C-alpha positions as a Markdown table, in Angstrom:
| # | Residue | x | y | z |
|---|---|---|---|---|
| 1 | Unk | 0.0 | 0.0 | 0.0 |
| 2 | Unk | 2.8 | 2.3 | 0.9 |
| 3 | Unk | 4.6 | 1.5 | -2.3 |
| 4 | Unk | 1.5 | 2.3 | -4.3 |
| 5 | Unk | 1.3 | 5.8 | -2.7 |
| 6 | Unk | 4.9 | 6.4 | -3.5 |
| 7 | Unk | 4.4 | 5.5 | -7.2 |
| 8 | Unk | 1.3 | 7.6 | -7.5 |
| 9 | Unk | 3.1 | 10.6 | -5.9 |
| 10 | Unk | 6.1 | 10.1 | -8.3 |
| 11 | Unk | 3.8 | 10.1 | -11.4 |
| 12 | Unk | 2.2 | 13.4 | -10.3 |
| 13 | Unk | 5.5 | 15.2 | -10.2 |
| 14 | Unk | 5.7 | 17.6 | -13.2 |
| 15 | Unk | 9.2 | 18.2 | -14.7 |
| 16 | Unk | 10.5 | 21.8 | -14.7 |
| 17 | Unk | 10.4 | 23.3 | -18.2 |
| 18 | Unk | 13.6 | 25.3 | -17.6 |
| 19 | Unk | 15.5 | 22.2 | -16.5 |
| 20 | Unk | 14.2 | 20.3 | -19.6 |
| 21 | Unk | 15.4 | 23.0 | -21.9 |
| 22 | Unk | 18.8 | 23.2 | -20.2 |
| 23 | Unk | 19.2 | 19.4 | -20.4 |
| 24 | Unk | 18.1 | 19.2 | -24.0 |
| 25 | Unk | 20.5 | 22.0 | -25.0 |
| 26 | Unk | 23.4 | 20.2 | -23.2 |
| 27 | Unk | 22.6 | 17.0 | -25.0 |
| 28 | Unk | 22.4 | 18.6 | -28.5 |
| 29 | Unk | 25.5 | 20.6 | -27.9 |
| 30 | Unk | 27.4 | 17.4 | -26.9 |
| 31 | Unk | 26.1 | 15.5 | -29.9 |
| 32 | Unk | 26.9 | 18.4 | -32.3 |
| 33 | Unk | 30.3 | 18.7 | -30.9 |
| 34 | Unk | 30.9 | 15.0 | -31.5 |
| 35 | Unk | 29.8 | 15.1 | -35.1 |
| 36 | Unk | 31.9 | 18.2 | -35.9 |
| 37 | Unk | 34.9 | 16.5 | -34.3 |
| 38 | Unk | 34.3 | 13.3 | -36.4 |
| 39 | Unk | 33.9 | 15.4 | -39.6 |
| 40 | Unk | 37.1 | 17.3 | -38.8 |
| 41 | Unk | 39.0 | 14.0 | -38.1 |
| 42 | Unk | 37.6 | 12.4 | -41.3 |
| 43 | Unk | 38.6 | 15.4 | -43.4 |
| 44 | Unk | 42.1 | 15.4 | -42.0 |
| 45 | Unk | 42.4 | 11.7 | -42.6 |
| 46 | Unk | 41.5 | 12.3 | -46.3 |
| 47 | Unk | 44.1 | 15.1 | -46.6 |
| 48 | Unk | 46.8 | 13.0 | -45.0 |
| 49 | Unk | 45.9 | 10.0 | -47.2 |
| 50 | Unk | 46.1 | 12.1 | -50.3 |
| 51 | Unk | 49.5 | 13.5 | -49.3 |
| 52 | Unk | 50.7 | 9.9 | -48.7 |
| 53 | Unk | 49.4 | 8.7 | -52.1 |
| 54 | Unk | 50.4 | 11.6 | -54.2 |
| 55 | Unk | 54.1 | 10.6 | -54.6 |
| 56 | Unk | 53.0 | 7.0 | -55.4 |
| 57 | Unk | 50.6 | 8.3 | -58.1 |
| 58 | Unk | 53.4 | 10.4 | -59.6 |
| 59 | Unk | 55.8 | 7.5 | -59.6 |
| 60 | Unk | 53.1 | 5.3 | -61.2 |
| 61 | Unk | 52.6 | 7.8 | -64.0 |
| 62 | Unk | 56.4 | 8.0 | -64.6 |
| 63 | Unk | 56.7 | 4.2 | -64.8 |
| 64 | Unk | 53.8 | 4.0 | -67.3 |
| 65 | Unk | 55.4 | 6.7 | -69.4 |
| 66 | Unk | 58.7 | 4.8 | -69.5 |
| 67 | Unk | 57.0 | 1.6 | -70.3 |
| 68 | Unk | 55.1 | 3.3 | -73.2 |
| 69 | Unk | 58.3 | 4.8 | -74.6 |
| 70 | Unk | 60.3 | 1.6 | -74.3 |
| 71 | Unk | 57.4 | -0.6 | -75.5 |
| 72 | Unk | 57.0 | 1.6 | -78.6 |
| 73 | Unk | 60.7 | 1.4 | -79.4 |
| 74 | Unk | 60.7 | -2.3 | -78.8 |
| 75 | Unk | 57.6 | -2.8 | -81.0 |
| 76 | Unk | 55.4 | -4.1 | -78.2 |
| 77 | Unk | 52.4 | -2.3 | -79.5 |
| 78 | Unk | 52.8 | -1.9 | -83.2 |
| 79 | Unk | 55.1 | -4.8 | -84.0 |
| 80 | Unk | 58.9 | -4.9 | -83.9 |
| 81 | Unk | 60.8 | -3.3 | -86.8 |
| 82 | Unk | 63.7 | -5.3 | -88.2 |
| 83 | Unk | 66.3 | -3.0 | -89.6 |
| 84 | Unk | 69.3 | -3.9 | -91.9 |
| 85 | Unk | 72.0 | -1.5 | -92.8 |
| 86 | Unk | 73.2 | -2.1 | -96.4 |
| 87 | Unk | 75.8 | -0.3 | -98.5 |
| 88 | Unk | 72.9 | 1.0 | -100.6 |
| 89 | Unk | 70.7 | 2.2 | -97.8 |
| 90 | Unk | 68.7 | 1.1 | -94.7 |
| 91 | Unk | 66.1 | -1.6 | -95.2 |
| 92 | Unk | 63.2 | -1.8 | -92.6 |
| 93 | Unk | 60.9 | -4.8 | -92.2 |
| 94 | Unk | 57.5 | -3.8 | -90.7 |
| 95 | Unk | 55.1 | -6.2 | -89.1 |
| 96 | Unk | 52.3 | -7.0 | -91.6 |
| 97 | Unk | 48.9 | -8.8 | -91.3 |
| 98 | Unk | 48.4 | -12.4 | -92.2 |
| 99 | Unk | 47.9 | -12.9 | -96.0 |
| 100 | Unk | 44.5 | -13.0 | -97.5 |
| 101 | Unk | 43.3 | -15.0 | -100.5 |
| 102 | Unk | 44.1 | -13.7 | -104.0 |
| 103 | Unk | 43.9 | -14.9 | -107.5 |
| 104 | Unk | 46.2 | -15.6 | -110.4 |
| 105 | Unk | 43.5 | -15.3 | -113.0 |
| 106 | Unk | 44.8 | -13.3 | -116.0 |
| 107 | Unk | 41.4 | -13.2 | -117.7 |
| 108 | Unk | 42.8 | -14.9 | -120.9 |
| 109 | Unk | 44.6 | -18.1 | -121.9 |
| 110 | Unk | 48.3 | -18.4 | -120.9 |
| 111 | Unk | 51.0 | -20.8 | -121.7 |
| 112 | Unk | 54.1 | -21.6 | -119.5 |
| 113 | Unk | 57.6 | -23.0 | -119.8 |
| 114 | Unk | 60.9 | -23.2 | -117.9 |
| 115 | Unk | 63.2 | -20.2 | -118.6 |
| 116 | Unk | 66.6 | -20.9 | -120.0 |
| 117 | Unk | 69.8 | -20.3 | -118.0 |
| 118 | Unk | 70.5 | -17.2 | -120.1 |
| 119 | Unk | 67.0 | -15.8 | -119.4 |
| 120 | Unk | 67.4 | -16.5 | -115.7 |
| 121 | Unk | 70.7 | -14.8 | -115.6 |
| 122 | Unk | 69.2 | -11.7 | -117.2 |
| 123 | Unk | 66.4 | -11.5 | -114.5 |
| 124 | Unk | 68.2 | -12.8 | -111.4 |
| 125 | Unk | 71.8 | -11.9 | -112.0 |
| 126 | Unk | 74.3 | -13.9 | -110.0 |
| 127 | Unk | 71.6 | -15.5 | -107.7 |
| 128 | Unk | 71.6 | -18.8 | -109.6 |
| 129 | Unk | 67.9 | -19.0 | -109.7 |
| 130 | Unk | 65.7 | -21.3 | -111.7 |
| 131 | Unk | 62.2 | -20.1 | -112.8 |
| 132 | Unk | 59.0 | -20.7 | -114.7 |
| 133 | Unk | 57.4 | -18.2 | -117.0 |
| 134 | Unk | 53.8 | -17.5 | -118.0 |
| 135 | Unk | 53.2 | -16.1 | -121.5 |
| 136 | Unk | 50.1 | -14.8 | -123.2 |
| 137 | Unk | 48.7 | -17.5 | -125.6 |
| 138 | Unk | 47.7 | -14.7 | -128.0 |
| 139 | Unk | 51.0 | -13.0 | -128.6 |
| 140 | Unk | 53.6 | -14.7 | -126.4 |
| 141 | Unk | 54.0 | -11.7 | -124.2 |
| 142 | Unk | 55.8 | -12.5 | -121.0 |
| 143 | Unk | 53.4 | -11.9 | -118.2 |
| 144 | Unk | 54.9 | -13.4 | -115.0 |
| 145 | Unk | 58.0 | -15.2 | -113.9 |
| 146 | Unk | 58.3 | -17.2 | -110.6 |
| 147 | Unk | 61.7 | -18.3 | -109.6 |
| 148 | Unk | 63.6 | -19.7 | -106.6 |
| 149 | Unk | 67.1 | -19.1 | -105.3 |
| 150 | Unk | 68.0 | -21.0 | -102.1 |
| 151 | Unk | 65.0 | -20.7 | -99.8 |
| 152 | Unk | 63.8 | -17.4 | -101.4 |
| 153 | Unk | 60.9 | -17.1 | -103.9 |
| 154 | Unk | 61.2 | -14.3 | -106.4 |
| 155 | Unk | 58.4 | -13.2 | -108.7 |
| 156 | Unk | 58.5 | -10.8 | -111.6 |
| 157 | Unk | 55.2 | -9.6 | -113.1 |
| 158 | Unk | 54.2 | -7.0 | -115.7 |
| 159 | Unk | 52.1 | -4.2 | -114.3 |
| 160 | Unk | 48.3 | -4.7 | -114.3 |
| 161 | Unk | 49.0 | -8.5 | -114.0 |
| 162 | Unk | 48.5 | -10.5 | -110.7 |
| 163 | Unk | 51.7 | -11.1 | -108.8 |
| 164 | Unk | 50.8 | -13.8 | -106.2 |
| 165 | Unk | 47.7 | -15.8 | -105.2 |
| 166 | Unk | 47.9 | -14.2 | -101.7 |
| 167 | Unk | 47.2 | -10.6 | -100.7 |
| 168 | Unk | 49.8 | -9.3 | -98.3 |
| 169 | Unk | 49.9 | -5.8 | -97.1 |
| 170 | Unk | 53.3 | -4.2 | -97.1 |
| 171 | Unk | 52.2 | -0.6 | -97.6 |
| 172 | Unk | 54.3 | 0.7 | -94.8 |
| 173 | Unk | 56.8 | 3.5 | -95.2 |
| 174 | Unk | 59.2 | 2.4 | -98.0 |
| 175 | Unk | 62.9 | 2.0 | -97.6 |
| 176 | Unk | 65.4 | 3.1 | -100.2 |
| 177 | Unk | 67.9 | 0.5 | -101.2 |
| 178 | Unk | 70.3 | 1.1 | -104.1 |
| 179 | Unk | 68.0 | 3.9 | -105.3 |
| 180 | Unk | 64.9 | 1.7 | -105.3 |
| 181 | Unk | 61.9 | 2.2 | -103.1 |
| 182 | Unk | 61.3 | -1.1 | -101.2 |
| 183 | Unk | 58.3 | -1.9 | -99.1 |
| 184 | Unk | 59.3 | -4.8 | -96.8 |
| 185 | Unk | 57.5 | -6.6 | -94.0 |
| 186 | Unk | 57.0 | -9.8 | -92.1 |
| 187 | Unk | 54.3 | -11.8 | -90.5 |
| 188 | Unk | 54.2 | -14.7 | -88.0 |
| 189 | Unk | 51.8 | -17.6 | -88.4 |
| 190 | Unk | 49.7 | -19.2 | -85.7 |
| 191 | Unk | 51.3 | -22.2 | -84.0 |
| 192 | Unk | 50.7 | -25.6 | -85.6 |
| 193 | Unk | 49.7 | -28.8 | -83.7 |
| 194 | Unk | 53.3 | -29.1 | -82.4 |
| 195 | Unk | 53.4 | -25.5 | -81.2 |
| 196 | Unk | 55.7 | -24.4 | -84.0 |
| 197 | Unk | 55.3 | -20.9 | -85.6 |
| 198 | Unk | 56.7 | -19.7 | -88.9 |
| 199 | Unk | 58.0 | -16.3 | -89.7 |
| 200 | Unk | 57.8 | -15.0 | -93.3 |
| 201 | Unk | 59.8 | -12.1 | -94.6 |
| 202 | Unk | 58.6 | -10.4 | -97.8 |
| 203 | Unk | 59.3 | -7.3 | -99.9 |
| 204 | Unk | 57.9 | -5.7 | -103.1 |
| 205 | Unk | 59.4 | -3.0 | -105.4 |
| 206 | Unk | 59.5 | -2.0 | -109.0 |
| 207 | Unk | 62.4 | -2.3 | -111.4 |
| 208 | Unk | 62.1 | -0.6 | -114.8 |
| 209 | Unk | 58.3 | -0.9 | -114.7 |
| 210 | Unk | 58.3 | -4.5 | -113.6 |
| 211 | Unk | 56.7 | -5.6 | -110.3 |
| 212 | Unk | 59.1 | -7.6 | -108.1 |
| 213 | Unk | 58.0 | -9.7 | -105.1 |
| 214 | Unk | 60.4 | -11.5 | -102.8 |
| 215 | Unk | 59.5 | -13.9 | -100.0 |
| 216 | Unk | 61.6 | -16.1 | -97.6 |
| 217 | Unk | 60.7 | -17.8 | -94.3 |
| 218 | Unk | 60.2 | -20.9 | -92.3 |
| 219 | Unk | 60.5 | -22.0 | -88.6 |
| 220 | Unk | 60.5 | -18.9 | -86.4 |
| 221 | Unk | 63.6 | -20.2 | -84.5 |
| 222 | Unk | 65.6 | -19.7 | -87.7 |
| 223 | Unk | 64.2 | -16.2 | -88.3 |
| 224 | Unk | 67.7 | -14.5 | -88.5 |
| 225 | Unk | 68.8 | -16.9 | -91.2 |
| 226 | Unk | 65.6 | -16.2 | -93.3 |
| 227 | Unk | 66.1 | -12.5 | -92.8 |
| 228 | Unk | 69.7 | -12.5 | -93.8 |
| 229 | Unk | 68.9 | -14.5 | -97.0 |
| 230 | Unk | 66.1 | -12.3 | -98.2 |
| 231 | Unk | 68.2 | -9.1 | -97.5 |
| 232 | Unk | 71.0 | -10.5 | -99.7 |
| 233 | Unk | 68.5 | -11.3 | -102.5 |
| 234 | Unk | 66.9 | -7.8 | -102.3 |
| 235 | Unk | 70.3 | -6.2 | -102.4 |
| 236 | Unk | 71.3 | -8.1 | -105.5 |
| 237 | Unk | 68.0 | -7.5 | -107.3 |
| 238 | Unk | 67.9 | -3.8 | -106.6 |
| 239 | Unk | 71.3 | -3.5 | -108.2 |
| 240 | Unk | 70.2 | -5.3 | -111.3 |
| 241 | Unk | 68.1 | -2.9 | -113.5 |
| 242 | Unk | 67.9 | -5.2 | -116.5 |
| 243 | Unk | 64.3 | -6.3 | -116.0 |
């Protein structure tokens, strides 16, 4: 009974409005102070983190710039350029795309025969090549000659006539060798079932109005040998203006 009177009396006590306001103000002030302090600390942490990361970011940019320059010179992005210094000029081989399908259809009947040693000597000079010629069946005009010297294929063709049955882009910046503009390139095949890739070097140029196409290649592991051989052939052919 006594406890009930105490509880009833407690419930009848009205809080003082002034005390409430004072207490509420203190609570709000404390909470606001805590938030401001947290925001201040958070902002300072961001500033400090930025100052710590700024040198790292600068170093990263510099590293990427060096990689870009080195990679470009090494051919990481556009394909390595193989350069050969000859007595008659500098020869550059640029990376080319894989060959596409072409055609050797002349649009009229042709006849063929093996060229004589004298005829081969006129066209190939001292390369010791053997070759096969295609002639027009109408007037015996020589249209195309395909020969081989060592591991290198050499083709001569009159202008407006097809040169090869493959379309290979070598329209990069031309090199000047012995006064002749030479467009040279290379491409690497996909690996076969044994994981072996082939590298093919090629070049095209004109001699006295005759189209000349040169190609040499094989196992990529012997790439330097194929390159040396085709360079020697190109050097010899560009010195021979007979065709």
